[in-house]
N, C-alpha and C positions, 0 to 999 in steps of 0.2 A: 504494500500500500504506500503510495507516495504521500507527501505532506499536503497535497492539494485535494486528495480524495476525501469525500465526506465520511465522517465516522458513523458507523451503524449505531443509532441511539438505543437499540434494543439489545444488542450483543452484550453479555456480561463481561466484566473485566475486574482485575484485582492487582493492586500494587502493595508492596511491603518495603518500607524504608527502615533499615536497622540503624540505630543511633547509639552513641556513647552516652554515658551519664554526664551530660554537660548541658547547661542551660542554653548555650548557643545552638544546640540541636533543635530547640523549640522553633526558632526562626527558620532554620533549614526545612523543618517539616511543614511549617505554614506556607512557605514560598513554594515548596515542591507540590503541596496539595493544590495551591492556586493554579500552578502550571498543568497539573493532571486534569483538573476539572475544566479548565479553559480548552485544553486540547481535545477533550471529549464532548465539548459543546454544552457543558453544564454550568455556564457562567452565572446563571441565576442562583445557584446554590453556594457559590464561592464564599460570600461574606459569612453566612451562618456556619458553613462547614469549617472555615478557618477559625472562627471563634471557638467552636466545639473541639476541634483538633488541638488548639492551643491549650485549652483547659485540660484535656486528657493527657497530652504529652507532658505538660508542665507537672501534673500530678505524678506521672511516672518517673520523671527526673528528680523531682523534689523529695518524694517520699521513699525512694529506693536507692540502693547503692550500685546496682548492676546495670547491664545493658537494657535497652528498651527498643520498641519498634512502633512505627505508625503503620496501620493497615487501612487501606481504602478499597472498598469494593462496591461495584455497581451491578445490580441484578434486579430485573422485574420492576424497574421504576423506583428502586430504593437505593439510596446511597448510605452505606455503612462506613462510619469512621471509627476507628478504635485504636487503642494504645495497649501494647503488651509491656509488662514490666516484670522484673525478677523477684517480686515479693508475692508469695502465694496467698497472703492474707487478704480478706475482703476489703474493699474501699470503705471509708467511713460513709454512713448513709447521708444523703444530701439533706441539709436543713431547709428551712423555709427561706426562700430568696428574699422576701420583704424584710425579714428579721435580720438578714445578713448584710444589708446595704452598707452599713458603716464598718463592718468587720474587716480586719486586715487579711484574714485567711478564711477558708471554708466555703467560699462561694462557688468554687469550680463545678462540683457535681450538681449543686442547686441550679446553676445556670444551664448545665447540660440537660437536666430534667425539664427545665422551663422551655428550652429552645428546640429540643429534639422531639420527634414523633414517638420515639421509643428509646429506652436505654437499658443497659444491664451489664452484668459482668459474669465471668466464669473462670474457674481455674484452667490454666493452659501452660503446658511445658513447651519450651522452644530450645533447640540446640542443647539438650541435656539440662537446662535450667528450669526449675519449677517456677511458676509465676502465675499471673492472672492477665486476663484480657478484659478491658473495660471498653464498651462500645456504645454507639448511639446511631440511630437511623433517621434519615431525612427522606421523606417521601416527596418525589418530584412531581406533585400534581399541580 
């Protein structure tokens, strides 16, 4: 396929970007996600997806010591954005977003819950490392 051929909007795809435990990786993930969505003709989802990915990847880097990964998947009109990290423990449950507006920390998953159509987490091992995968879905309706 050449760069000028239209992208099939129905065909599923998935990308995974493995990152070190470094806060600079959050920006790399955000910019990579913008490029992926733009190239796949999903520009209308970019702003929300970037916000959600930033929260998920920031949590992965901030609260763990090992490697992490951003995973982006498109299938059946749903964009799934998720972050894997090397901590197998569950994420802290999201608080009430309105109650957290002045808080220094703890807004991430509340924001994800408020902006995504669906979110969740599951234990997931990668490359021999136990960990978890925290994800959210955006329906492209």
